[in-house]
C-alpha positions in Angstrom: 19.9 -44.4 9.8 18.4 -47.6 11.3 17.5 -48.1 15.0 20.9 -49.9 16.0 23.1 -46.8 14.3 21.0 -44.4 16.3 21.3 -46.6 19.1 25.0 -46.6 18.4 25.6 -43.1 18.2 23.3 -41.9 20.7 25.6 -43.9 23.5 28.7 -42.7 22.1 27.2 -39.1 22.3 27.1 -39.8 25.9 30.1 -41.1 26.9 31.6 -38.9 24.4 30.2 -36.0 26.7 31.0 -37.6 29.9 34.6 -38.3 28.6 35.3 -34.5 27.6 33.7 -33.4 30.6 36.3 -35.2 33.3 39.4 -35.8 30.6 38.8 -34.8 27.3 39.3 -37.2 24.2 36.2 -37.7 23.2 36.4 -37.0 19.6 38.3 -40.6 19.4 34.8 -41.6 20.6 32.5 -39.3 18.5 34.7 -40.3 15.3 35.0 -43.5 15.5 30.9 -44.0 15.9 30.7 -41.9 12.9 32.2 -43.7 10.9 30.8 -47.4 12.4 27.4 -46.2 10.7 28.8 -45.7 7.5 29.7 -42.5 6.9 32.9 -41.6 4.7 35.7 -40.5 6.7 35.5 -36.8 6.0 32.2 -36.2 6.5 32.4 -38.5 9.8 35.4 -35.8 10.7 33.3 -33.0 9.5 30.5 -34.0 11.5 32.5 -34.5 14.7 33.5 -31.1 14.8 30.2 -29.6 15.0 29.3 -32.5 18.1 32.5 -31.1 20.0 31.5 -27.4 19.5 28.6 -27.0 22.1 31.6 -28.3 24.7 33.5 -25.6 23.9 31.3 -23.2 24.5 30.3 -24.1 27.6 33.8 -24.5 28.7 34.6 -21.4 27.2 31.7 -19.8 29.5 33.1 -21.1 32.6 36.1 -19.6 32.6 35.2 -16.3 31.6 35.9 -14.5 34.7 39.9 -15.2 33.9 39.1 -14.5 30.4 38.0 -11.0 31.1 41.5 -10.7 33.0 43.4 -11.9 30.2 41.4 -9.0 27.7 43.4 -8.1 24.5 46.3 -10.3 25.5 44.5 -13.2 23.8 43.7 -11.1 20.4 47.3 -12.2 18.4 46.5 -16.1 19.9 42.7 -15.6 18.4 43.7 -14.3 14.9 46.3 -16.9 14.4 43.6 -19.5 15.0 41.1 -18.2 13.1 43.6 -18.0 9.5 45.1 -21.4 10.8 41.5 -23.1 11.3 40.3 -21.7 8.0 43.5 -23.1 6.2 42.9 -26.0 7.9 39.0 -26.7 7.0 40.1 -25.7 3.6 42.4 -28.2 3.0 40.6 -31.0 4.0 37.6 -29.5 2.3 39.8 -30.1 -1.0 40.8 -33.8 -0.7 38.9 -36.7 -1.4 37.8 -39.1 0.4 40.5 -41.9 -0.6 43.2 -39.4 0.0 41.8 -39.2 3.5 41.0 -42.4 4.3 44.8 -43.4 3.5 46.1 -40.1 6.1 43.2 -41.5 8.9 45.6 -44.0 10.7 48.1 -41.9 10.7 46.3 -38.7 12.4 44.8 -41.2 14.7 48.2 -42.5 16.3 49.9 -38.9 16.3 46.2 -37.6 18.2 46.4 -40.5 20.5 50.4 -40.4 21.4 49.6 -36.5 22.3 47.0 -37.7 24.5 49.0 -40.5 25.9 51.4 -37.7 27.0 49.2 -35.8 27.3 50.2 -35.6 31.6 53.8 -35.4 30.9 52.8 -32.3 29.1 51.5 -30.5 31.7 53.8 -31.6 34.4 56.3 -29.9 31.8 54.8 -27.2 31.5 53.7 -26.7 35.5 58.2 -26.7 35.9 58.0 -24.1 32.9 60.7 -26.2 31.0 60.0 -24.1 28.0 60.1 -20.7 27.3 60.0 -19.0 23.1 59.3 -15.1 22.3 55.6 -14.1 21.5 56.4 -14.5 17.4 57.1 -18.2 18.0 54.1 -19.0 20.3 52.1 -17.5 17.3 53.7 -19.6 14.6 52.8 -23.0 16.9 49.7 -21.8 17.4 49.2 -21.2 13.6 49.8 -24.8 13.0 48.3 -26.1 15.6 45.2 -24.4 14.7 45.9 -26.0 11.0 45.4 -29.2 12.4 42.4 -28.4 14.9 40.3 -27.2 11.0 41.8 -30.2 9.5 40.7 -33.0 12.5 41.3 -31.7 15.8 41.6 -35.1 17.5 44.2 -33.9 20.4 44.5 -30.4 19.8 43.6 -29.2 23.0 47.4 -30.9 24.5 48.9 -29.1 21.3 47.4 -26.0 22.7 48.3 -26.6 26.5 51.5 -26.8 25.2 52.1 -23.7 22.1 50.5 -21.5 24.6 52.8 -22.3 27.8 55.2 -21.1 25.7 54.7 -17.5 26.3 51.2 -17.2 29.3 52.9 -18.4 32.2 52.4 -21.3 34.2 48.9 -20.6 35.8 46.5 -23.1 34.0 43.2 -21.8 34.8 44.9 -18.7 32.6 45.5 -21.3 29.8 43.0 -23.1 29.4 40.8 -20.3 29.4 42.6 -19.5 26.3 43.0 -22.9 25.0 39.1 -23.4 25.4 38.1 -19.7 23.8 40.6 -21.0 20.7 39.1 -24.1 20.4 35.8 -22.1 19.6 37.1 -19.9 17.0 39.0 -22.7 15.5 35.4 -24.5 15.6 33.6 -22.2 14.3 35.4 -21.3 11.1 36.1 -25.1 10.0 32.4 -25.7 10.7 31.4 -23.0 8.5 33.8 -24.1 6.0 31.8 -27.3 6.3 29.0 -26.3 6.2 29.0 -24.6 3.3 31.3 -27.6 1.1 28.1 -29.6 2.2 30.1 -32.1 4.4 28.2 -32.4 8.1 25.4 -35.6 8.2 23.0 -33.7 10.1 20.7 -36.0 11.1 23.6 -38.0 12.5 24.8 -35.0 13.7 21.9 -34.0 15.8 21.1 -37.3 17.4 25.2 -37.1 18.2 24.6 -33.1 19.6 21.7 -34.0 21.9 23.7 -37.0 23.3 26.9 -35.4 23.8 25.0 -32.7 25.9 23.5 -34.9 27.8 26.5 -37.0 28.8 28.5 -33.5 29.5 26.0 -32.9 32.2 24.4 -36.0 34.0 28.0 -38.4 32.8 30.1 -36.5 35.0 28.7 -38.0 37.7 29.5 -41.3 36.5 32.5 -40.6 35.3 34.5 -39.5 38.1 33.2 -42.7 40.1 36.6 -44.4 38.1 39.9 -43.3 37.9 40.9 -40.6 35.9 43.3 -42.7 34.8 41.4 -45.2 33.8 39.2 -42.6 31.8 42.3 -41.4 30.1 43.2 -45.3 29.4 39.5 -46.4 27.7 40.2 -43.3 25.5 44.0 -44.4 24.4 42.3 -48.0 23.4 39.7 -46.5 21.4 42.2 -44.5 19.6 44.5 -47.2 18.7 41.6 -49.6 18.2 40.5 -47.2 15.7 44.3 -46.6 14.4 44.4 -50.2 13.8 41.2 -50.5 11.9 42.5 -48.2 9.7 45.4 -49.5 8.7 44.2 -53.1 8.7 41.0 -52.2 6.4 43.2 -49.3 3.8 
């Protein structure tokens, strides 16, 4: 990598870490930067999964008290998430770059729309407007995990929606389970991607360090801006990448 490419990845990693800590959506930034420095779409997607992993782990540790209370209730979600993440990652592994490249703009516009709708989904869940049996919730979570293992952007919003069907209105509880499931899906996907040789390790390490620093130091800076501004920035990036992939496709 050139010095300029390293600087792009460092800046994107820092911003990604800070945004994830405040509003979520850092995957858009990481994926966009990795494609900008010339990585093929599948490699960029797989590598961005690794760069976001430390954030999932630290968030899960922050919710360890809630997770102790939840206990075995999370086990069915863990099982279907592991299976779904495996299916999604294997589907990605079976594609070639031209095939995945054709899907990217559609995945990005769907993920951007989900991210933009996040606050409304949150309000709907708080109002308990949706109810379902555990089997339905587990089935939906399996589908969400397939998406998460395959692409990942917007996965958190999807999981909040699926978990809200059965897990009550306590958002700390929902977020605790969501972060734990994110770790499981990410671990499974990363194992598949590493074994499949899809990770660009030099770019991954640069971004991992930058994401960690951004998540720790960038929060104070990001909090100076209204969360709506931060979310707007992420949505703008998602729309820009969508247009870019449609135009260059």
